[in-house]
N, C-alpha and C positions, 0 to 999 in steps of 0.2 A: 503493499499501499505507499503510496504517494505520502509524500511529508511536506512541512515547510518549516524551515528553518532559517532562523532570523541572526544577523551579524552586528553588534554593536560596540564601533569602541568608538573611547573616548583618550582624551594625552594623560588629563591628570583634573577633569572635574569631574566629578559624581552626577552634578546638578542635567550635567551635560549629556550623560548617559542614559540618566531617570528620561530626556527630554531625548533620545530617539526612541526608546524601549514606549513613549504615547504616542510619539508621527505614529510609531510601524503598526500599533495597537487599535489606532482611530483607523489607516487605508485601511487593515485587513477588515474591520465592520464597515467603513461602504463596502469594499469589494463584496461582504459573502464571507472569508477566508480567515482560517483558522493557522494559526501560529502553537506547532507542536512543540515551539523546542528555540531555545534562545542564548545562542555562543554569547560572553559578554565580556570583554575585558576595555582595563584602564590601563593603558601604556602610551608610551611614544612611538610614535611613525618609523623611529631610526631602528629599532631594535627588530631580526628576526623574525621569519614570518611563523618558525614555531611560538617562540613567544610572544607573539600577537593571538594564539591557535589558527590559525590562519588555514597550518595544516591539521590541524585535530577538524576542523571545521572539514574540509576535504573529504576527513574519511568520516564521516556523518553523512552527507550526500552523497546518495546514489541514483542512479538510472531513471527520470521522471519525477522526482521531487523537485522542490525549488525553495534558491535563496532569496532571503531578501536585506532590503542595508536600506540606509536613508538617503546614504547617496556614495558616487562611486570611490572617495577619496580618501572612504571608510577604511577600502580594501586594502592603501598599499599605501607604498613613500612613493612613487615615480608614476609619473601615466604607463610606463613600456611596465612595470609591474602590474598593473589596474587592470590592462587591457591584456595582457597572458594571458591572465590569472580567471577574467569573463569568458576568454574564449575558450583557454581549456574547460574549463563548466560546462558552454553547450555544446563543445565535438561529446562530450561526459549525459549529455542529453538534461543537462537541470536548466531550469527557468532558471531565469534573473530577473528579480525586479530591483529599480534604482528609485527612489522617491524624488529625491531633488533636481532627475535627470526628468524624471519621466517617460523612466523605461522600462518594456515592459519586454523580453527579449527570448526565445529557448530555438535550439536546432530548427526548427523548421523554418526562422525567421533570419535565416543564417545567408542573405545576398547584400549584392550590392549597396542599399536601401540603408542597413540596418547599420553594413563596414561607415558612409558618410556618415548618417547618424554619431557614432562612436569619437571618428576622428571629429565634426562638427566641435563636437564639445570637451575634445581637449587641452587648448586655451582655460577652457572656465575651470577645469580639471587643476592641471597643474598650478591656477592661479589658488583651488581650494589647496591643495598639496601645500604649497609655498608660507598661508594665513599659519596653518595647518602647526607646518617643523618652526614657524615662529613663534608661536604659542605657546610651540612646545620646547622653544631654549631659552625665551621669557622668564614662565615657569621651573623650570632648571634650575637659574639663575636666585631665583628667589628660592626655592626652597634651601638657596644653601648659603641664606644670608646675605646675598646682592644686594646694594638699593638699585632700582631699580630710575631710570630720567638723571635728570641733569641735581647737580644736593641744591639746595632751594636759597638764594641770592647770589644764583651765574652770573657771571655778568658773560652776554657772546661779544666773540668780535665783533668788529665793526668798521664801516671804511670811513665812521670816523676819526678810528683811534692816529691813524699817522699821520692828522692834524691835529693831537690832545691840547699841544703847546700849547699852540697860533690861539685852540680855539683859549684855552689859556688866558692869553696874553688879551683878545680882542674881549674878553669875558670883563678884565681887570680897564677897562675904552670905557664899559656902557652902551656898548653897539646894541642894535635890538635884536633879537636874527635871523629875521629879511636880513640887516645889512650886514650880517655876519654870514650868513648864508652864501651871496650876491663876495664878498672877498674873499672868499674861501672858496668860491665857484662850483656853487652844491647849489641849483636848483629850490631845493624842500626844503625848507627852517623848519617845516614841521618836524620833518625826520631829526633834524639838528638838534631841535628842543626839545624834544623827547631822549636824545644823548645826554644832553646835558645832563638834565634834570635825570636818569638814571642812575649815571656817576656822579648826580652831586656835586657838579662842579663849579655852579654860581653859589654855591652853600661855603666853600670852599674861598673863594675870592672874595668872599666878606669877610 
């Protein structure tokens, strides 16, 4: 008897895993389908297929079974890996349903139309994979105690830095922002004023 297996993978966020399950259950309800088993794992996409339970998933699926996932990027760490896996499943006569990409394909649909559809999804899939890998890396750094982002109060480099001594000198003359910008050769006196305020140059001069 054919069965439906749902595969869920989240990098670190268990809430994301729950969201995937709810999405799959809702889809199954609307299509009058019954999911027989969930294969769940919270792990980075950079891990091996065995660690991501992909090998286990393949052992569970038999001919005429169905695999359900929320999106293609959950199945692998690269476009090539994902497409190879999907093709392998289809050759085993396993139906594959992907919610986000709105795909429901089987061996009988292995024609040029499906191939073109998959290729049209490559760019979107790659963006999703890059996004997931970025989130994985940031989460890993956060767990390691690394503070993300720039420290509070960090002053970024500015095009005005090269003229800072001249700016201080002109401030001492009491020139207006518009006049100072003109003398220095800048067209945006508002940006110059912001630069001066952020570095408290007026306060220093006073």
